[in-house]
C-alpha positions as a printed NumPy array, in Angstrom:
array([[-67.258,  -3.004, -28.515],
       [-67.571,  -1.633, -24.876],
       [-64.148,   0.111, -23.561],
       [-64.337,  -2.308, -20.478],
       [-64.501,  -5.345, -22.58 ],
       [-61.506,  -4.524, -24.682],
       [-59.599,  -3.41 , -21.464],
       [-60.077,  -6.786, -20.065],
       [-59.371,  -8.602, -23.268],
       [-56.098,  -6.823, -23.562],
       [-55.26 ,  -6.97 , -19.822],
       [-56.105, -10.907, -20.363],
       [-53.45 , -11.274, -23.206],
       [-50.859,  -9.051, -21.623],
       [-50.672, -10.603, -18.424],
       [-50.314, -14.097, -20.043],
       [-47.656, -12.92 , -22.3  ],
       [-45.833, -11.155, -19.655],
       [-46.391, -14.239, -17.33 ],
       [-44.874, -16.918, -19.83 ],
       [-42.263, -14.898, -21.395],
       [-40.439, -12.931, -18.54 ],
       [-41.762, -13.617, -14.972],
       [-41.71 , -17.386, -15.549],
       [-37.94 , -17.112, -15.775],
       [-37.66 , -15.588, -12.392],
       [-36.654, -17.63 ,  -9.98 ],
       [-35.326, -16.606,  -6.596],
       [-33.689, -18.808,  -3.999],
       [-35.217, -22.032,  -5.98 ],
       [-38.494, -21.641,  -4.636],
       [-39.676, -17.782,  -5.159],
       [-41.784, -17.129,  -8.546],
       [-44.003, -14.231,  -9.243],
       [-47.625, -14.923, -10.607],
       [-48.657, -11.442, -11.763],
       [-51.697, -13.21 , -13.827],
       [-53.738, -13.334, -10.74 ],
       [-53.856,  -9.799, -11.407],
       [-56.663, -10.174, -13.769],
       [-58.721, -12.128, -11.537],
       [-58.02 ,  -9.477,  -9.108],
       [-59.164,  -6.686, -11.188],
       [-62.092,  -8.413, -13.063],
       [-65.137,  -6.374, -12.747],
       [-66.94 ,  -6.576,  -9.128],
       [-70.47 ,  -6.363, -10.991],
       [-69.774,  -8.728, -13.793],
       [-71.36 , -12.037, -14.56 ],
       [-70.272, -14.416, -12.315],
       [-70.421, -17.557, -14.742],
       [-68.359, -15.778, -17.109],
       [-65.986, -14.916, -14.826],
       [-65.412, -18.568, -13.988],
       [-65.024, -19.422, -17.131],
       [-62.727, -16.753, -18.298],
       [-60.822, -17.555, -14.993],
       [-60.271, -21.197, -16.292],
       [-59.497, -19.85 , -19.399],
       [-56.513, -17.88 , -17.985],
       [-55.339, -20.636, -16.304],
       [-55.301, -23.182, -19.349],
       [-53.611, -20.567, -21.202],
       [-50.711, -20.302, -18.721],
       [-50.933, -24.337, -18.304],
       [-50.226, -24.681, -22.295],
       [-47.35 , -22.22 , -22.116],
       [-45.931, -24.143, -18.815],
       [-46.624, -27.752, -19.789],
       [-47.885, -27.497, -16.079],
       [-51.389, -30.176, -16.594],
       [-54.114, -28.179, -15.205],
       [-52.28 , -26.613, -11.981],
       [-52.801, -23.17 , -13.181],
       [-56.466, -23.549, -14.402],
       [-57.43 , -25.463, -11.198],
       [-55.853, -22.495,  -8.963],
       [-57.505, -19.654, -11.02 ],
       [-60.877, -21.513, -10.565],
       [-60.645, -21.593,  -6.664],
       [-59.646, -18.1  ,  -6.395],
       [-62.386, -17.083,  -8.895],
       [-64.823, -19.039,  -6.947],
       [-64.262, -18.162,  -3.709],
       [-63.506, -14.371,  -4.887],
       [-66.891, -12.796,  -3.584],
       [-66.306, -14.442,  -0.028],
       [-63.08 , -12.583,  -0.068],
       [-64.694,  -9.23 ,  -1.204],
       [-67.168,  -9.699,   1.487],
       [-64.514, -10.325,   4.036],
       [-62.077,  -7.583,   3.049],
       [-64.754,  -4.791,   2.302],
       [-67.779,  -5.564,   3.982],
       [-70.664,  -3.81 ,   3.288],
       [-69.335,  -1.93 ,   0.014],
       [-69.224,  -4.934,  -1.523],
       [-73.018,  -5.982,  -0.503],
       [-74.113,  -2.429,  -1.902],
       [-71.732,  -3.133,  -5.313],
       [-70.056,   0.336,  -4.637],
       [-66.151,  -0.9  ,  -4.481],
       [-63.705,   0.899,  -6.852],
       [-60.435,  -0.767,  -6.586],
       [-58.717,   2.479,  -6.586],
       [-60.536,   4.584,  -3.954],
       [-61.093,   2.005,  -1.222],
       [-58.667,   2.138,   1.634],
       [-55.068,   0.368,   1.487],
       [-55.859,  -1.894,   4.464],
       [-58.889,  -3.312,   2.923],
       [-56.984,  -3.48 ,  -0.592],
       [-54.024,  -5.21 ,   0.914],
       [-56.053,  -7.611,   2.6  ],
       [-58.199,  -8.492,  -0.409],
       [-55.054,  -8.983,  -2.795],
       [-52.883, -10.778,  -0.099],
       [-55.725, -13.034,   0.811],
       [-56.645, -14.155,  -2.768],
       [-52.799, -14.66 ,  -4.109],
       [-52.666, -16.614,  -0.623],
       [-55.561, -19.032,  -1.867],
       [-54.419, -19.232,  -5.449],
       [-50.764, -19.97 ,  -4.376],
       [-51.758, -22.635,  -1.747],
       [-54.078, -24.635,  -4.469],
       [-51.063, -24.146,  -6.927],
       [-48.225, -25.434,  -4.855],
       [-50.605, -28.145,  -3.523],
       [-51.197, -29.338,  -6.713],
       [-47.738, -29.08 ,  -7.598],
       [-46.504, -31.084,  -4.935],
       [-49.383, -33.53 ,  -4.402],
       [-48.153, -35.214,  -1.384],
       [-48.437, -34.247,   1.878],
       [-45.208, -35.176,   3.013],
       [-43.957, -31.97 ,   1.492],
       [-46.276, -29.802,   3.461],
       [-43.297, -27.425,   4.835],
       [-42.285, -26.739,   1.086],
       [-45.605, -26.368,  -0.148],
       [-46.193, -23.634,   2.896],
       [-42.53 , -21.891,   2.358],
       [-43.243, -21.59 ,  -1.549],
       [-46.697, -20.405,  -0.844],
       [-45.595, -17.727,   1.568],
       [-42.476, -16.342,  -0.007],
       [-44.121, -16.232,  -3.476],
       [-47.354, -14.647,  -1.985],
       [-45.359, -12.058,  -0.458],
       [-43.328, -11.388,  -3.67 ],
       [-46.555, -11.564,  -6.012],
       [-48.183,  -9.101,  -3.648],
       [-45.749,  -6.699,  -3.631],
       [-45.73 ,  -6.845,  -7.498],
       [-49.633,  -6.664,  -7.956],
       [-49.53 ,  -3.784,  -5.242],
       [-46.945,  -1.568,  -7.229],
       [-48.787,  -2.708, -10.671],
       [-51.965,  -1.33 ,  -9.183],
       [-49.955,   1.679,  -7.931],
       [-48.353,   2.759, -10.954],
       [-51.238,   1.719, -13.801],
       [-53.985,   3.156, -11.561],
       [-55.917,   6.111, -13.044],
       [-56.919,   8.763, -10.481],
       [-60.406,   9.523,  -9.681],
       [-61.607,  12.637,  -8.168]])
């Protein structure tokens, strides 16, 4: 088997179990909850098959939904995030993405933060909108989206820093 395939499969499984067993039990101030499993969508190879990526992202969300008994909201949020990822990559990295020569570890910090923050923000907004499913609660949706996104972005950036391989 290919080492990238093994790496992606192990990342998939580890992030699901980390989210379900540990991170779902963290809840600050009643509305701040980290969703680190988005890291899989962020780190999926940029040159990979887009159809497979959409399917695997959906599978990631469904796996979380099965454990959380949340009725498909994570699957929908992961699918939306995976679908708009090429646009966010183009926005954050510009011509580097068009030439398919991006290595997240070697990108400028501002571009990396922009990409991570926008992806997490989109994922969380869809997730919390479907969770509340009412415009009467738009302020709560925005509050949960913003604060959970900030917390998740911090965790993602820490994870990227701690577990990144140094390339020269």
